[in-house]
N, C-alpha and C positions, 0 to 999 in steps of 0.2 A: 284845608280844610280837614281834613283826616289825620291831621298831625297831631290835636286833642285826645283823640279817638285813641290814635296809638300810645301817647301815654297814658292815659286811664288807663288803658287794657294791661301795659304793662306795670304801672303800679300797682296794679289786683294781683296780677300774677306774682309780682314781689311780696305783697302783702300774704298773700298765702302760702309760699314759702317759710317766712315765717312764723306762722301759724301751727303746720306741719312739722317744723324743726322744732317749736316750743313741744309740740305735743310728741313729739320721737324723744327730747329732754326728760320729760314730764315722768312719763314712762318705763324708764329707764332707771336700773340699778345706779347711784354712785356713793361711793365711800362715804359713810360721814351723817348721809343725809338717807332719810326715809325713804322706803325700798315700795313700790308699788304692790299693791294686792295683787293676784290671781286664782284660778281656781283650776283645776286637773283631775283627770279621774286618776284615782288609783287602781293600786294591782285588786283591792276591793271591790271594785267594780261602782265605788260611789265618787261623787265630786267630793274632793275637799280643798277647802280654800286656805290662804296664808292667813288670815284674818280669823279664821278659827282657832289661832294659839295665841293670838292678842295679848300681849302682856308677858310673856315665856321668853324664854333665848332657845332661837330655832337655829339650827346649823341645816345646810343645802348642801346636799353631796349627788353633782352632777356624774351620774355611773354608763357604764357601757358595757354589759358582761363577756365581751367576748374579747375588750381590752385587755394586753398582755400587761398594764400597770393598774389595773382595775383587779386582775386575777391576784396582784402581787398583794395586796391588801385582803382581799377576799380567801384565796389558798390560805395562807398564815394565820386567819380567823384574825386578823389583828384589827379589820375595819369594824367588826360582828363587837368583836369586846370594846372596841370605841363608843359604839355605840349604845353597848349595855351600861358602859361606866355614865355616860352621860346622861341618859335619859333617865338614870334612877336619882341625876338631881335634877330632876324636872325638865330638864331640855329636850325640846322638839325636832327629831332629827328627821329630815322628809331627803329620801332618794332619787333623784331625777333623771329620767332617760328622756332625751329627747334627740335620740337617734328616730330618723324617719322611716318610716313601712319600707319595707323594702331596701332598706341601708343597712349594714354591720350592728350589729346590736340593739335592734329594735325589739320590742317586745309588746305582744298583746295583753290585757289584765291577767288573762287563765295563764300566759308563759310566766311573767311579774310573779304572780302566785306562787309559781311552782318554783322558780328559783328564791324566792323570800325560802319556801320551805327546804328545800335538799340544801340551801348552802347555810341553815340557819341565820339567818340577817336578823338583829334585832331591829330597824330603826322603828321610828312610829309610823311611818308610810313608805309605800315608795309608788311615786307620781309619773305619770305617762304624758309626754310633753311632743308627739307627734311632728305636730305643725312647728316644734322648734319658738311657738312664739314667748315661750318665758324662758328658756335659752339665749334667746335674742335679748332679749329686754335685760338680763342678769350679764350679757357678755360672757355668756358660758364657751370657753372653745376646747378644753379640753374633758377626760377623763380619765382620772378623779378631780376635780376641781369644785370646791368649797368658799363657801359662805358663810358667816355667824350674823347673826340680828340679833340686836339688843330687846330686853322687853319695849320700849318706847318703839322697836318698829325702825330701829337705824343700824344700817349694814356696818359694822364692824372690822369685818375680816372680808376678806376676797382672795385667792390664790390658790397656789399650791397647798395641797394638804401637809408638806414638809419641806427640809433644805436640803433633802435629797432626792436627784429626782433621776431614776433609777427604776430597772423594772423588776430588781434582784431583790428581794424579800431580806435576803442576809442585811441590806443596806438601815429595816427599819429599827436593831436596836440601837442604833446610834445616832440617829436621825434627830431632829429637833421638830414636835409636831405643835406646827400656827394654830390649826386650829385648839386645842388642850388650851395652850399656851393664853390665846383669847378669850376663852371661855372663863379660865384661872383666874385671870385678870380684870375682866371686867364683872366677873361674879366679885369680886373683895374690894369691888368702887375703884379700882385702878385705871388708869390708860392702858391701851391695847398698846406693846411695843410697839411690835410687826403689825400692821393694819394691813398690808399685800405684801405677796411674796409674786415672782411670774411660777404661772400655775404651767403645767405639765403632766405629758400622758398623752393617750389616744387622742386625735382631732374630734369633737364633736359631728358625729354623721346626720348635720344637716339635711332638707331635702334642697335648698338653695348655697 
């Protein structure tokens, strides 16, 4: 007599698992699909949502100020120059720090603002994601790791910043920058030739 009850419980559990899986997929960024909206506190202490920039090209840059691969681009001034060039075209550039509190690279809003000033950061905003929620949604695994979103809200590039996976600034000059290539092609109405590439750099310092 207990068998029907057991079967009902099993079916309910299976249905719940499908529901959770569906939610997880719906809340994840997938190449070629619309990205989920998110809100994070910025270095300015204010809350910023991705939807605030609807209708614009958006670059997401995962960062960690203590990572040697991040130093490669900031100490050389390369990342700041890229930020200046692209934001001048109307691109929104959001730096995201998903380092958890107590982990390498974690910053308070005040520390992030000080870093922006001392390193002449030219991004639109620096956003803090200590819970790692947005980082996990985008499957951000490395710093720097880059994502490009088109004005329709579709993810059109995900991966490493270029094709030279080293911390040596000397490699920048001969590298193919996938982010600028994706933006240039998309702005010209062309398909993105390289829509994904292996990310490289330091691991994102999540709490889990």
